[in-house]
N, CA, C, O and the ligand as a Tripos MOL2 file, in Angstrom:
@<TRIPOS>MOLECULE
protein
  273   271    69     0     0
PROTEIN
NO_CHARGES

@<TRIPOS>ATOM
      1 N          21.7950   12.3760  -17.2200 N.3       1 MET1
      2 CA         21.4300   13.7870  -17.0820 C.3       1 MET1
      3 C          20.1520   14.0890  -17.8520 C.2       1 MET1
      4 O          19.5760   15.1650  -17.6930 O.2       1 MET1
      5 N          19.7040   13.1600  -18.6800 N.am      2 TRP2
      6 CA         18.4890   13.4030  -19.4550 C.3       2 TRP2
      7 C          17.2790   13.3370  -18.5390 C.2       2 TRP2
      8 O          17.2570   12.5780  -17.5700 O.2       2 TRP2
      9 N          16.2850   14.1300  -18.8530 N.am      3 GLY3
     10 CA         15.0690   14.1060  -18.0820 C.3       3 GLY3
     11 C          15.0500   15.1570  -16.9910 C.2       3 GLY3
     12 O          14.0330   15.3390  -16.3230 O.2       3 GLY3
     13 N          16.1520   15.8440  -16.8050 N.am      4 LYS4
     14 CA         16.1430   16.9220  -15.8150 C.3       4 LYS4
     15 C          15.3540   18.1170  -16.3350 C.2       4 LYS4
     16 O          15.3070   18.3750  -17.5380 O.2       4 LYS4
     17 N          14.7500   18.8240  -15.4280 N.am      5 ALA5
     18 CA         14.0300   20.0310  -15.7920 C.3       5 ALA5
     19 C          15.0060   21.0560  -16.3600 C.2       5 ALA5
     20 O          16.1480   21.1650  -15.9130 O.2       5 ALA5
     21 N          14.5360   21.7990  -17.3500 N.am      6 ARG6
     22 CA         15.4190   22.7760  -17.9690 C.3       6 ARG6
     23 C          14.8640   24.1750  -17.7970 C.2       6 ARG6
     24 O          13.6610   24.3790  -17.6370 O.2       6 ARG6
     25 N          15.7590   25.1120  -17.8340 N.am      7 ASN7
     26 CA         15.3470   26.5040  -17.7710 C.3       7 ASN7
     27 C          14.6640   26.9170  -19.0580 C.2       7 ASN7
     28 O          14.8860   26.3260  -20.1140 O.2       7 ASN7
     29 N          13.8480   27.9160  -18.9580 N.am      8 LEU8
     30 CA         13.1700   28.4660  -20.1180 C.3       8 LEU8
     31 C          13.6430   29.8970  -20.3310 C.2       8 LEU8
     32 O          13.8440   30.6520  -19.3800 O.2       8 LEU8
     33 N          13.8160   30.2480  -21.5850 N.am      9 THR9
     34 CA         14.2110   31.6130  -21.8950 C.3       9 THR9
     35 C          13.1080   32.2800  -22.6980 C.2       9 THR9
     36 O          12.7160   31.7930  -23.7580 O.2       9 THR9
     37 N          12.6140   33.3940  -22.1880 N.am     10 SER10
     38 CA         11.6690   34.2270  -22.9360 C.3      10 SER10
     39 C          12.4520   35.3570  -23.5730 C.2      10 SER10
     40 O          13.2930   35.9890  -22.9330 O.2      10 SER10
     41 N          12.1630   35.6040  -24.8490 N.am     11 GLU11
     42 CA         12.9380   36.6040  -25.5640 C.3      11 GLU11
     43 C          12.0350   37.4640  -26.4420 C.2      11 GLU11
     44 O          11.1000   36.9670  -27.0710 O.2      11 GLU11
     45 N          12.3300   38.7630  -26.4720 N.am     12 CYS12
     46 CA         11.5850   39.6960  -27.3090 C.3      12 CYS12
     47 C          12.3360   39.8830  -28.6260 C.2      12 CYS12
     48 O          13.5250   40.2020  -28.6400 O.2      12 CYS12
     49 N          11.6190   39.6770  -29.7290 N.am     13 LEU13
     50 CA         12.2590   39.8070  -31.0320 C.3      13 LEU13
     51 C          12.4000   41.2690  -31.4480 C.2      13 LEU13
     52 O          13.1270   41.5800  -32.3910 O.2      13 LEU13
     53 N          11.7080   42.1630  -30.7480 N.am     14 ASP14
     54 CA         11.7480   43.5760  -31.1170 C.3      14 ASP14
     55 C          12.9500   44.3070  -30.5130 C.2      14 ASP14
     56 O          13.6130   45.0930  -31.1880 O.2      14 ASP14
     57 N          13.2220   44.0340  -29.2180 N.am     15 CYS15
     58 CA         14.2690   44.7960  -28.5570 C.3      15 CYS15
     59 C          15.3410   43.9190  -27.9240 C.2      15 CYS15
     60 O          16.2420   44.4150  -27.2480 O.2      15 CYS15
     61 N          15.2370   42.5890  -28.1520 N.am     16 SER16
     62 CA         16.2330   41.6530  -27.6400 C.3      16 SER16
     63 C          16.2160   41.5200  -26.1240 C.2      16 SER16
     64 O          17.1560   40.9850  -25.5360 O.2      16 SER16
     65 N          15.1410   42.0070  -25.4820 N.am     17 TRP17
     66 CA         14.9850   41.7420  -24.0460 C.3      17 TRP17
     67 C          14.8180   40.2450  -23.8450 C.2      17 TRP17
     68 O          14.1550   39.5810  -24.6410 O.2      17 TRP17
     69 N          15.4050   39.7210  -22.8080 N.am     18 ARG18
     70 CA         15.2260   38.3080  -22.5380 C.3      18 ARG18
     71 C          15.3130   38.0020  -21.0520 C.2      18 ARG18
     72 O          15.9430   38.7260  -20.2820 O.2      18 ARG18
     73 N          14.6690   36.9180  -20.6770 N.am     19 LYS19
     74 CA         14.6910   36.5030  -19.2780 C.3      19 LYS19
     75 C          14.7050   34.9890  -19.2210 C.2      19 LYS19
     76 O          13.8940   34.3290  -19.8710 O.2      19 LYS19
     77 N          15.6060   34.4500  -18.4600 N.am     20 THR20
     78 CA         15.6380   33.0090  -18.2430 C.3      20 THR20
     79 C          14.9470   32.6970  -16.9290 C.2      20 THR20
     80 O          15.2900   33.2420  -15.8800 O.2      20 THR20
     81 N          13.9640   31.8080  -17.0070 N.am     21 SER21
     82 CA         13.1730   31.4780  -15.8270 C.3      21 SER21
     83 C          13.4490   30.0460  -15.4070 C.2      21 SER21
     84 O          13.7800   29.2060  -16.2430 O.2      21 SER21
     85 N          13.3180   29.7660  -14.1360 N.am     22 PRO22
     86 CA         13.4590   28.3850  -13.6760 C.3      22 PRO22
     87 C          12.3080   27.5480  -14.2100 C.2      22 PRO22
     88 O          11.2190   28.0730  -14.4410 O.2      22 PRO22
     89 N          12.5300   26.2650  -14.4070 N.am     23 PRO23
     90 CA         11.4680   25.4000  -14.9230 C.3      23 PRO23
     91 C          10.3170   25.3010  -13.9460 C.2      23 PRO23
     92 O          10.5160   25.2860  -12.7320 O.2      23 PRO23
     93 N           9.1020   25.2350  -14.4890 N.am     24 ALA24
     94 CA          7.9120   25.1470  -13.6350 C.3      24 ALA24
     95 C           6.9780   24.0850  -14.1940 C.2      24 ALA24
     96 O           5.7640   24.2790  -14.2420 O.2      24 ALA24
     97 N           7.5470   22.9680  -14.6140 N.am     25 GLY25
     98 CA          6.7220   21.9190  -15.1930 C.3      25 GLY25
     99 C           6.0410   22.3970  -16.4540 C.2      25 GLY25
    100 O           6.6670   23.0430  -17.2950 O.2      25 GLY25
    101 N           4.7690   22.0870  -16.5930 N.am     26 ASP26
    102 CA          4.0240   22.5130  -17.7660 C.3      26 ASP26
    103 C           3.2180   23.7670  -17.4840 C.2      26 ASP26
    104 O           2.4570   24.2260  -18.3360 O.2      26 ASP26
    105 N           3.3810   24.3200  -16.3020 N.am     27 VAL27
    106 CA          2.5800   25.4770  -15.9130 C.3      27 VAL27
    107 C           3.1870   26.7460  -16.4930 C.2      27 VAL27
    108 O           4.3680   27.0300  -16.2950 O.2      27 VAL27
    109 N           2.3740   27.4970  -17.2050 N.am     28 LEU28
    110 CA          2.8090   28.7750  -17.7240 C.3      28 LEU28
    111 C           2.2690   29.8750  -16.8280 C.2      28 LEU28
    112 O           1.0580   30.0690  -16.7260 O.2      28 LEU28
    113 N           3.1760   30.5910  -16.1800 N.am     29 MET29
    114 CA          2.7580   31.6750  -15.3120 C.3      29 MET29
    115 C           3.1530   32.9960  -15.9460 C.2      29 MET29
    116 O           4.3350   33.3270  -16.0390 O.2      29 MET29
    117 N           2.1410   33.7520  -16.3850 N.am     30 GLN30
    118 CA          2.4400   35.0010  -17.0590 C.3      30 GLN30
    119 C           3.1960   35.9420  -16.1410 C.2      30 GLN30
    120 O           2.8110   36.1450  -14.9900 O.2      30 GLN30
    121 N           4.2680   36.5110  -16.6530 N.am     31 GLY31
    122 CA          5.1010   37.3920  -15.8540 C.3      31 GLY31
    123 C           6.2200   36.6660  -15.1410 C.2      31 GLY31
    124 O           7.0800   37.2900  -14.5190 O.2      31 GLY31
    125 N           6.2100   35.3160  -15.2320 N.am     32 LEU32
    126 CA          7.2840   34.5670  -14.5990 C.3      32 LEU32
    127 C           7.9230   33.6190  -15.6090 C.2      32 LEU32
    128 O           9.1150   33.7200  -15.9010 O.2      32 LEU32
    129 N           7.1200   32.6990  -16.1390 N.am     33 THR33
    130 CA          7.6560   31.7770  -17.1370 C.3      33 THR33
    131 C           7.0750   32.0530  -18.5160 C.2      33 THR33
    132 O           7.4570   31.4150  -19.4970 O.2      33 THR33
    133 N           6.1500   33.0060  -18.5870 N.am     34 TYR34
    134 CA          5.4970   33.2850  -19.8600 C.3      34 TYR34
    135 C           5.1970   34.7720  -19.9540 C.2      34 TYR34
    136 O           4.6440   35.3630  -19.0260 O.2      34 TYR34
    137 N           5.5580   35.3640  -21.0610 N.am     35 PHE35
    138 CA          5.3380   36.7930  -21.2390 C.3      35 PHE35
    139 C           4.5210   37.0250  -22.5000 C.2      35 PHE35
    140 O           4.9650   36.7120  -23.6040 O.2      35 PHE35
    141 N           3.3370   37.5690  -22.3320 N.am     36 LYS36
    142 CA          2.4950   37.8560  -23.4880 C.3      36 LYS36
    143 C           2.9700   39.1370  -24.1630 C.2      36 LYS36
    144 O           2.9250   39.2700  -25.3860 O.2      36 LYS36
    145 N           3.4250   40.0710  -23.3420 N.am     37 HIS37
    146 CA          3.9620   41.3270  -23.8630 C.3      37 HIS37
    147 C           5.3490   41.5410  -23.2800 C.2      37 HIS37
    148 O           5.6270   41.1390  -22.1500 O.2      37 HIS37
    149 N           6.2050   42.1690  -24.0480 N.am     38 CYS38
    150 CA          7.5460   42.4620  -23.5730 C.3      38 CYS38
    151 C           7.4980   43.5160  -22.4690 C.2      38 CYS38
    152 O           6.9390   44.5930  -22.6770 O.2      38 CYS38
    153 N           8.0690   43.2290  -21.3070 N.am     39 PRO39
    154 CA          8.0860   44.2110  -20.2120 C.3      39 PRO39
    155 C           8.8910   45.4490  -20.5700 C.2      39 PRO39
    156 O           8.6730   46.5140  -19.9900 O.2      39 PRO39
    157 N           9.8050   45.3310  -21.5020 N.am     40 ALA40
    158 CA         10.6880   46.4460  -21.8400 C.3      40 ALA40
    159 C          10.0720   47.3790  -22.8730 C.2      40 ALA40
    160 O          10.0890   48.5960  -22.6930 O.2      40 ALA40
    161 N           9.5230   46.8160  -23.9660 N.am     41 CYS41
    162 CA          9.0410   47.6610  -25.0560 C.3      41 CYS41
    163 C           7.5520   47.4650  -25.3380 C.2      41 CYS41
    164 O           6.9780   48.1960  -26.1450 O.2      41 CYS41
    165 N           6.9170   46.4820  -24.6820 N.am     42 GLY42
    166 CA          5.4900   46.2670  -24.8760 C.3      42 GLY42
    167 C           5.1450   45.4930  -26.1360 C.2      42 GLY42
    168 O           3.9700   45.2980  -26.4470 O.2      42 GLY42
    169 N           6.1610   45.0510  -26.8610 N.am     43 GLY43
    170 CA          5.9410   44.3020  -28.0920 C.3      43 GLY43
    171 C           5.3460   42.9340  -27.8400 C.2      43 GLY43
    172 O           5.4340   42.3940  -26.7370 O.2      43 GLY43
    173 N           4.7370   42.3790  -28.8780 N.am     44 GLU44
    174 CA          4.1030   41.0620  -28.7370 C.3      44 GLU44
    175 C           4.8870   39.9660  -29.4360 C.2      44 GLU44
    176 O           4.4510   38.8150  -29.4710 O.2      44 GLU44
    177 N           6.0260   40.3080  -29.9850 N.am     45 ASN45
    178 CA          6.8190   39.3030  -30.6970 C.3      45 ASN45
    179 C           7.7150   38.5440  -29.7300 C.2      45 ASN45
    180 O           8.9430   38.5840  -29.8090 O.2      45 ASN45
    181 N           7.0480   37.8510  -28.8130 N.am     46 MET46
    182 CA          7.7790   37.1050  -27.8070 C.3      46 MET46
    183 C           7.9420   35.6530  -28.2380 C.2      46 MET46
    184 O           7.0300   35.0550  -28.8100 O.2      46 MET46
    185 N           9.0910   35.1090  -27.9620 N.am     47 ILE47
    186 CA          9.3050   33.6820  -28.1690 C.3      47 ILE47
    187 C           9.7340   33.0700  -26.8450 C.2      47 ILE47
    188 O          10.2310   33.7560  -25.9520 O.2      47 ILE47
    189 N           9.5320   31.7740  -26.7420 N.am     48 ARG48
    190 CA          9.9190   31.0790  -25.5260 C.3      48 ARG48
    191 C          10.6610   29.8140  -25.9540 C.2      48 ARG48
    192 O          10.1850   29.0710  -26.8120 O.2      48 ARG48
    193 N          11.7840   29.5800  -25.3760 N.am     49 ARG49
    194 CA         12.5550   28.4080  -25.7880 C.3      49 ARG49
    195 C          13.2460   27.7780  -24.5920 C.2      49 ARG49
    196 O          13.5120   28.4190  -23.5750 O.2      49 ARG49
    197 N          13.5240   26.4930  -24.7610 N.am     50 GLU50
    198 CA         14.2640   25.8000  -23.7300 C.3      50 GLU50
    199 C          15.7060   26.2600  -23.7550 C.2      50 GLU50
    200 O          16.1520   26.9230  -24.6900 O.2      50 GLU50
    201 N          16.4190   25.8960  -22.7140 N.am     51 SER51
    202 CA         17.7510   26.4600  -22.5400 C.3      51 SER51
    203 C          18.7710   25.8970  -23.5250 C.2      51 SER51
    204 O          19.6760   26.6170  -23.9480 O.2      51 SER51
    205 N          18.6430   24.6280  -23.8980 N.am     52 THR52
    206 CA         19.6570   24.0470  -24.7710 C.3      52 THR52
    207 C          19.0080   23.2620  -25.9020 C.2      52 THR52
    208 O          17.8640   22.8190  -25.8010 O.2      52 THR52
    209 N          19.7610   23.1010  -26.9740 N.am     53 ASP53
    210 CA         19.2620   22.3680  -28.1340 C.3      53 ASP53
    211 C          19.0270   20.8970  -27.8220 C.2      53 ASP53
    212 O          18.0340   20.3150  -28.2570 O.2      53 ASP53
    213 N          19.9370   20.3040  -27.0730 N.am     54 ILE54
    214 CA         19.8160   18.8690  -26.8190 C.3      54 ILE54
    215 C          18.5720   18.5620  -26.0030 C.2      54 ILE54
    216 O          17.9360   17.5250  -26.1940 O.2      54 ILE54
    217 N          18.2340   19.4540  -25.1050 N.am     55 GLU55
    218 CA         17.0400   19.2300  -24.2870 C.3      55 GLU55
    219 C          15.7710   19.4110  -25.1000 C.2      55 GLU55
    220 O          14.7670   18.7420  -24.8580 O.2      55 GLU55
    221 N          15.8210   20.3270  -26.0730 N.am     56 GLN56
    222 CA         14.6750   20.4580  -26.9770 C.3      56 GLN56
    223 C          14.5200   19.2050  -27.8100 C.2      56 GLN56
    224 O          13.4040   18.7640  -28.0830 O.2      56 GLN56
    225 N          15.6460   18.6290  -28.2150 N.am     57 LEU57
    226 CA         15.6150   17.4180  -29.0210 C.3      57 LEU57
    227 C          15.0060   16.2680  -28.2350 C.2      57 LEU57
    228 O          14.1830   15.5160  -28.7580 O.2      57 LEU57
    229 N          15.4050   16.1350  -26.9940 N.am     58 VAL58
    230 CA         14.8420   15.0940  -26.1340 C.3      58 VAL58
    231 C          13.3360   15.2630  -26.0110 C.2      58 VAL58
    232 O          12.5830   14.2920  -26.0830 O.2      58 VAL58
    233 N          12.9030   16.5030  -25.8260 N.am     59 GLU59
    234 CA         11.4800   16.7790  -25.6770 C.3      59 GLU59
    235 C          10.7140   16.3840  -26.9400 C.2      59 GLU59
    236 O           9.5920   15.8830  -26.8670 O.2      59 GLU59
    237 N          11.3340   16.6160  -28.0940 N.am     60 ARG60
    238 CA         10.6650   16.3420  -29.3600 C.3      60 ARG60
    239 C          10.6220   14.8360  -29.6410 C.2      60 ARG60
    240 O           9.6320   14.3180  -30.1580 O.2      60 ARG60
    241 N          11.7050   14.1490  -29.2940 N.am     61 LEU61
    242 CA         11.7880   12.7280  -29.6100 C.3      61 LEU61
    243 C          11.0400   11.8670  -28.5960 C.2      61 LEU61
    244 O          10.5390   10.7910  -28.9230 O.2      61 LEU61
    245 N          10.9760   12.3600  -27.3650 N.am     62 MET62
    246 CA         10.3630   11.5750  -26.3060 C.3      62 MET62
    247 C           9.3580   12.4210  -25.5450 C.2      62 MET62
    248 O           9.5910   12.7760  -24.3890 O.2      62 MET62
    249 N           8.2250   12.7530  -26.1930 N.am     63 PRO63
    250 CA          7.2370   13.6440  -25.5720 C.3      63 PRO63
    251 C           6.6140   13.0580  -24.3230 C.2      63 PRO63
    252 O           6.0220   13.7820  -23.5230 O.2      63 PRO63
    253 N           6.7440   11.7370  -24.1460 N.am     64 TRP64
    254 CA          6.1660   11.1220  -22.9450 C.3      64 TRP64
    255 C           7.0320   11.3530  -21.7110 C.2      64 TRP64
    256 O           6.5950   11.1610  -20.5760 O.2      64 TRP64
    257 N           8.2800   11.7730  -21.9650 N.am     65 ARG65
    258 CA          9.1730   12.0100  -20.8420 C.3      65 ARG65
    259 C           8.7790   13.3010  -20.1320 C.2      65 ARG65
    260 O           8.8470   14.3820  -20.7170 O.2      65 ARG65
    261 N           8.3780   13.1890  -18.9030 N.am     66 ARG66
    262 CA          7.9650   14.3650  -18.1420 C.3      66 ARG66
    263 C           9.1400   14.8490  -17.3060 C.2      66 ARG66
    264 O           9.9220   14.0560  -16.7830 O.2      66 ARG66
    265 N           9.2450   16.1530  -17.1940 N.am     67 VAL67
    266 CA         10.3730   16.7100  -16.4660 C.3      67 VAL67
    267 C           9.9600   17.2440  -15.1090 C.2      67 VAL67
    268 O          10.7960   17.7690  -14.3730 O.2      67 VAL67
    269 N           8.6960   17.1220  -14.7670 N.am     68 ASP68
    270 CA          8.2740   17.6290  -13.4720 C.3      68 ASP68
    271 C           8.1200   16.4790  -12.5090 C.2      68 ASP68
    272 O           7.7670   16.6900  -11.3480 O.2      68 ASP68
    273 ZN         10.8450   44.2160  -26.3280 Zn       69 ZN69
@<TRIPOS>BOND
     1     1     2 1
     2     2     3 1
     3     3     4 2
     4     3     5 am
     5     5     6 1
     6     6     7 1
     7     7     8 2
     8     7     9 am
     9     9    10 1
    10    10    11 1
    11    11    12 2
    12    11    13 am
    13    13    14 1
    14    14    15 1
    15    15    16 2
    16    15    17 am
    17    17    18 1
    18    18    19 1
    19    19    20 2
    20    19    21 am
    21    21    22 1
    22    22    23 1
    23    23    24 2
    24    23    25 am
    25    25    26 1
    26    26    27 1
    27    27    28 2
    28    27    29 am
    29    29    30 1
    30    30    31 1
    31    31    32 2
    32    31    33 am
    33    33    34 1
    34    34    35 1
    35    35    36 2
    36    35    37 am
    37    37    38 1
    38    38    39 1
    39    39    40 2
    40    39    41 am
    41    41    42 1
    42    42    43 1
    43    43    44 2
    44    43    45 am
    45    45    46 1
    46    46    47 1
    47    47    48 2
    48    47    49 am
    49    49    50 1
    50    50    51 1
    51    51    52 2
    52    51    53 am
    53    53    54 1
    54    54    55 1
    55    55    56 2
    56    55    57 am
    57    57    58 1
    58    58    59 1
    59    59    60 2
    60    59    61 am
    61    61    62 1
    62    62    63 1
    63    63    64 2
    64    63    65 am
    65    65    66 1
    66    66    67 1
    67    67    68 2
    68    67    69 am
    69    69    70 1
    70    70    71 1
    71    71    72 2
    72    71    73 am
    73    73    74 1
    74    74    75 1
    75    75    76 2
    76    75    77 am
    77    77    78 1
    78    78    79 1
    79    79    80 2
    80    79    81 am
    81    81    82 1
    82    82    83 1
    83    83    84 2
    84    83    85 am
    85    85    86 1
    86    86    87 1
    87    87    88 2
    88    87    89 am
    89    89    90 1
    90    90    91 1
    91    91    92 2
    92    91    93 am
    93    93    94 1
    94    94    95 1
    95    95    96 2
    96    95    97 am
    97    97    98 1
    98    98    99 1
    99    99   100 2
   100    99   101 am
   101   101   102 1
   102   102   103 1
   103   103   104 2
   104   103   105 am
   105   105   106 1
   106   106   107 1
   107   107   108 2
   108   107   109 am
   109   109   110 1
   110   110   111 1
   111   111   112 2
   112   111   113 am
   113   113   114 1
   114   114   115 1
   115   115   116 2
   116   115   117 am
   117   117   118 1
   118   118   119 1
   119   119   120 2
   120   119   121 am
   121   121   122 1
   122   122   123 1
   123   123   124 2
   124   123   125 am
   125   125   126 1
   126   126   127 1
   127   127   128 2
   128   127   129 am
   129   129   130 1
   130   130   131 1
   131   131   132 2
   132   131   133 am
   133   133   134 1
   134   134   135 1
   135   135   136 2
   136   135   137 am
   137   137   138 1
   138   138   139 1
   139   139   140 2
   140   139   141 am
   141   141   142 1
   142   142   143 1
   143   143   144 2
   144   143   145 am
   145   145   146 1
   146   146   147 1
   147   147   148 2
   148   147   149 am
   149   149   150 1
   150   150   151 1
   151   151   152 2
   152   151   153 am
   153   153   154 1
   154   154   155 1
   155   155   156 2
   156   155   157 am
   157   157   158 1
   158   158   159 1
   159   159   160 2
   160   159   161 am
   161   161   162 1
   162   162   163 1
   163   163   164 2
   164   163   165 am
   165   165   166 1
   166   166   167 1
   167   167   168 2
   168   167   169 am
   169   169   170 1
   170   170   171 1
   171   171   172 2
   172   171   173 am
   173   173   174 1
   174   174   175 1
   175   175   176 2
   176   175   177 am
   177   177   178 1
   178   178   179 1
   179   179   180 2
   180   179   181 am
   181   181   182 1
   182   182   183 1
   183   183   184 2
   184   183   185 am
   185   185   186 1
   186   186   187 1
   187   187   188 2
   188   187   189 am
   189   189   190 1
   190   190   191 1
   191   191   192 2
   192   191   193 am
   193   193   194 1
   194   194   195 1
   195   195   196 2
   196   195   197 am
   197   197   198 1
   198   198   199 1
   199   199   200 2
   200   199   201 am
   201   201   202 1
   202   202   203 1
   203   203   204 2
   204   203   205 am
   205   205   206 1
   206   206   207 1
   207   207   208 2
   208   207   209 am
   209   209   210 1
   210   210   211 1
   211   211   212 2
   212   211   213 am
   213   213   214 1
   214   214   215 1
   215   215   216 2
   216   215   217 am
   217   217   218 1
   218   218   219 1
   219   219   220 2
   220   219   221 am
   221   221   222 1
   222   222   223 1
   223   223   224 2
   224   223   225 am
   225   225   226 1
   226   226   227 1
   227   227   228 2
   228   227   229 am
   229   229   230 1
   230   230   231 1
   231   231   232 2
   232   231   233 am
   233   233   234 1
   234   234   235 1
   235   235   236 2
   236   235   237 am
   237   237   238 1
   238   238   239 1
   239   239   240 2
   240   239   241 am
   241   241   242 1
   242   242   243 1
   243   243   244 2
   244   243   245 am
   245   245   246 1
   246   246   247 1
   247   247   248 2
   248   247   249 am
   249   249   250 1
   250   250   251 1
   251   251   252 2
   252   251   253 am
   253   253   254 1
   254   254   255 1
   255   255   256 2
   256   255   257 am
   257   257   258 1
   258   258   259 1
   259   259   260 2
   260   259   261 am
   261   261   262 1
   262   262   263 1
   263   263   264 2
   264   263   265 am
   265   265   266 1
   266   266   267 1
   267   267   268 2
   268   267   269 am
   269   269   270 1
   270   270   271 1
   271   271   272 2
@<TRIPOS>SUBSTRUCTURE
     1 MET1         2 RESIDUE 1 A MET
     2 TRP2         6 RESIDUE 1 A TRP
     3 GLY3        10 RESIDUE 1 A GLY
     4 LYS4        14 RESIDUE 1 A LYS
     5 ALA5        18 RESIDUE 1 A ALA
     6 ARG6        22 RESIDUE 1 A ARG
     7 ASN7        26 RESIDUE 1 A ASN
     8 LEU8        30 RESIDUE 1 A LEU
     9 THR9        34 RESIDUE 1 A THR
    10 SER10       38 RESIDUE 1 A SER
    11 GLU11       42 RESIDUE 1 A GLU
    12 CYS12       46 RESIDUE 1 A CYS
    13 LEU13       50 RESIDUE 1 A LEU
    14 ASP14       54 RESIDUE 1 A ASP
    15 CYS15       58 RESIDUE 1 A CYS
    16 SER16       62 RESIDUE 1 A SER
    17 TRP17       66 RESIDUE 1 A TRP
    18 ARG18       70 RESIDUE 1 A ARG
    19 LYS19       74 RESIDUE 1 A LYS
    20 THR20       78 RESIDUE 1 A THR
    21 SER21       82 RESIDUE 1 A SER
    22 PRO22       86 RESIDUE 1 A PRO
    23 PRO23       90 RESIDUE 1 A PRO
    24 ALA24       94 RESIDUE 1 A ALA
    25 GLY25       98 RESIDUE 1 A GLY
    26 ASP26      102 RESIDUE 1 A ASP
    27 VAL27      106 RESIDUE 1 A VAL
    28 LEU28      110 RESIDUE 1 A LEU
    29 MET29      114 RESIDUE 1 A MET
    30 GLN30      118 RESIDUE 1 A GLN
    31 GLY31      122 RESIDUE 1 A GLY
    32 LEU32      126 RESIDUE 1 A LEU
    33 THR33      130 RESIDUE 1 A THR
    34 TYR34      134 RESIDUE 1 A TYR
    35 PHE35      138 RESIDUE 1 A PHE
    36 LYS36      142 RESIDUE 1 A LYS
    37 HIS37      146 RESIDUE 1 A HIS
    38 CYS38      150 RESIDUE 1 A CYS
    39 PRO39      154 RESIDUE 1 A PRO
    40 ALA40      158 RESIDUE 1 A ALA
    41 CYS41      162 RESIDUE 1 A CYS
    42 GLY42      166 RESIDUE 1 A GLY
    43 GLY43      170 RESIDUE 1 A GLY
    44 GLU44      174 RESIDUE 1 A GLU
    45 ASN45      178 RESIDUE 1 A ASN
    46 MET46      182 RESIDUE 1 A MET
    47 ILE47      186 RESIDUE 1 A ILE
    48 ARG48      190 RESIDUE 1 A ARG
    49 ARG49      194 RESIDUE 1 A ARG
    50 GLU50      198 RESIDUE 1 A GLU
    51 SER51      202 RESIDUE 1 A SER
    52 THR52      206 RESIDUE 1 A THR
    53 ASP53      210 RESIDUE 1 A ASP
    54 ILE54      214 RESIDUE 1 A ILE
    55 GLU55      218 RESIDUE 1 A GLU
    56 GLN56      222 RESIDUE 1 A GLN
    57 LEU57      226 RESIDUE 1 A LEU
    58 VAL58      230 RESIDUE 1 A VAL
    59 GLU59      234 RESIDUE 1 A GLU
    60 ARG60      238 RESIDUE 1 A ARG
    61 LEU61      242 RESIDUE 1 A LEU
    62 MET62      246 RESIDUE 1 A MET
    63 PRO63      250 RESIDUE 1 A PRO
    64 TRP64      254 RESIDUE 1 A TRP
    65 ARG65      258 RESIDUE 1 A ARG
    66 ARG66      262 RESIDUE 1 A ARG
    67 VAL67      266 RESIDUE 1 A VAL
    68 ASP68      270 RESIDUE 1 A ASP
    69 ZN69       273 GROUP 0 **** ****
């Protein structure tokens, strides 16, 4: 199961707005997989994270592994 593309979650630290987006390789599409501003409150404290801890670990340990 390792190496599968994972969902991405964008989350606003100001108002707890969040959106899980389907994986799109390494492409960041603002408004779809990447949010510069929170659509709900306009805040800039956005974070983006992978869906699970284990998949983040795989990404960190094996950066050569491509998921697209
Ligand atoms: Zn917000």
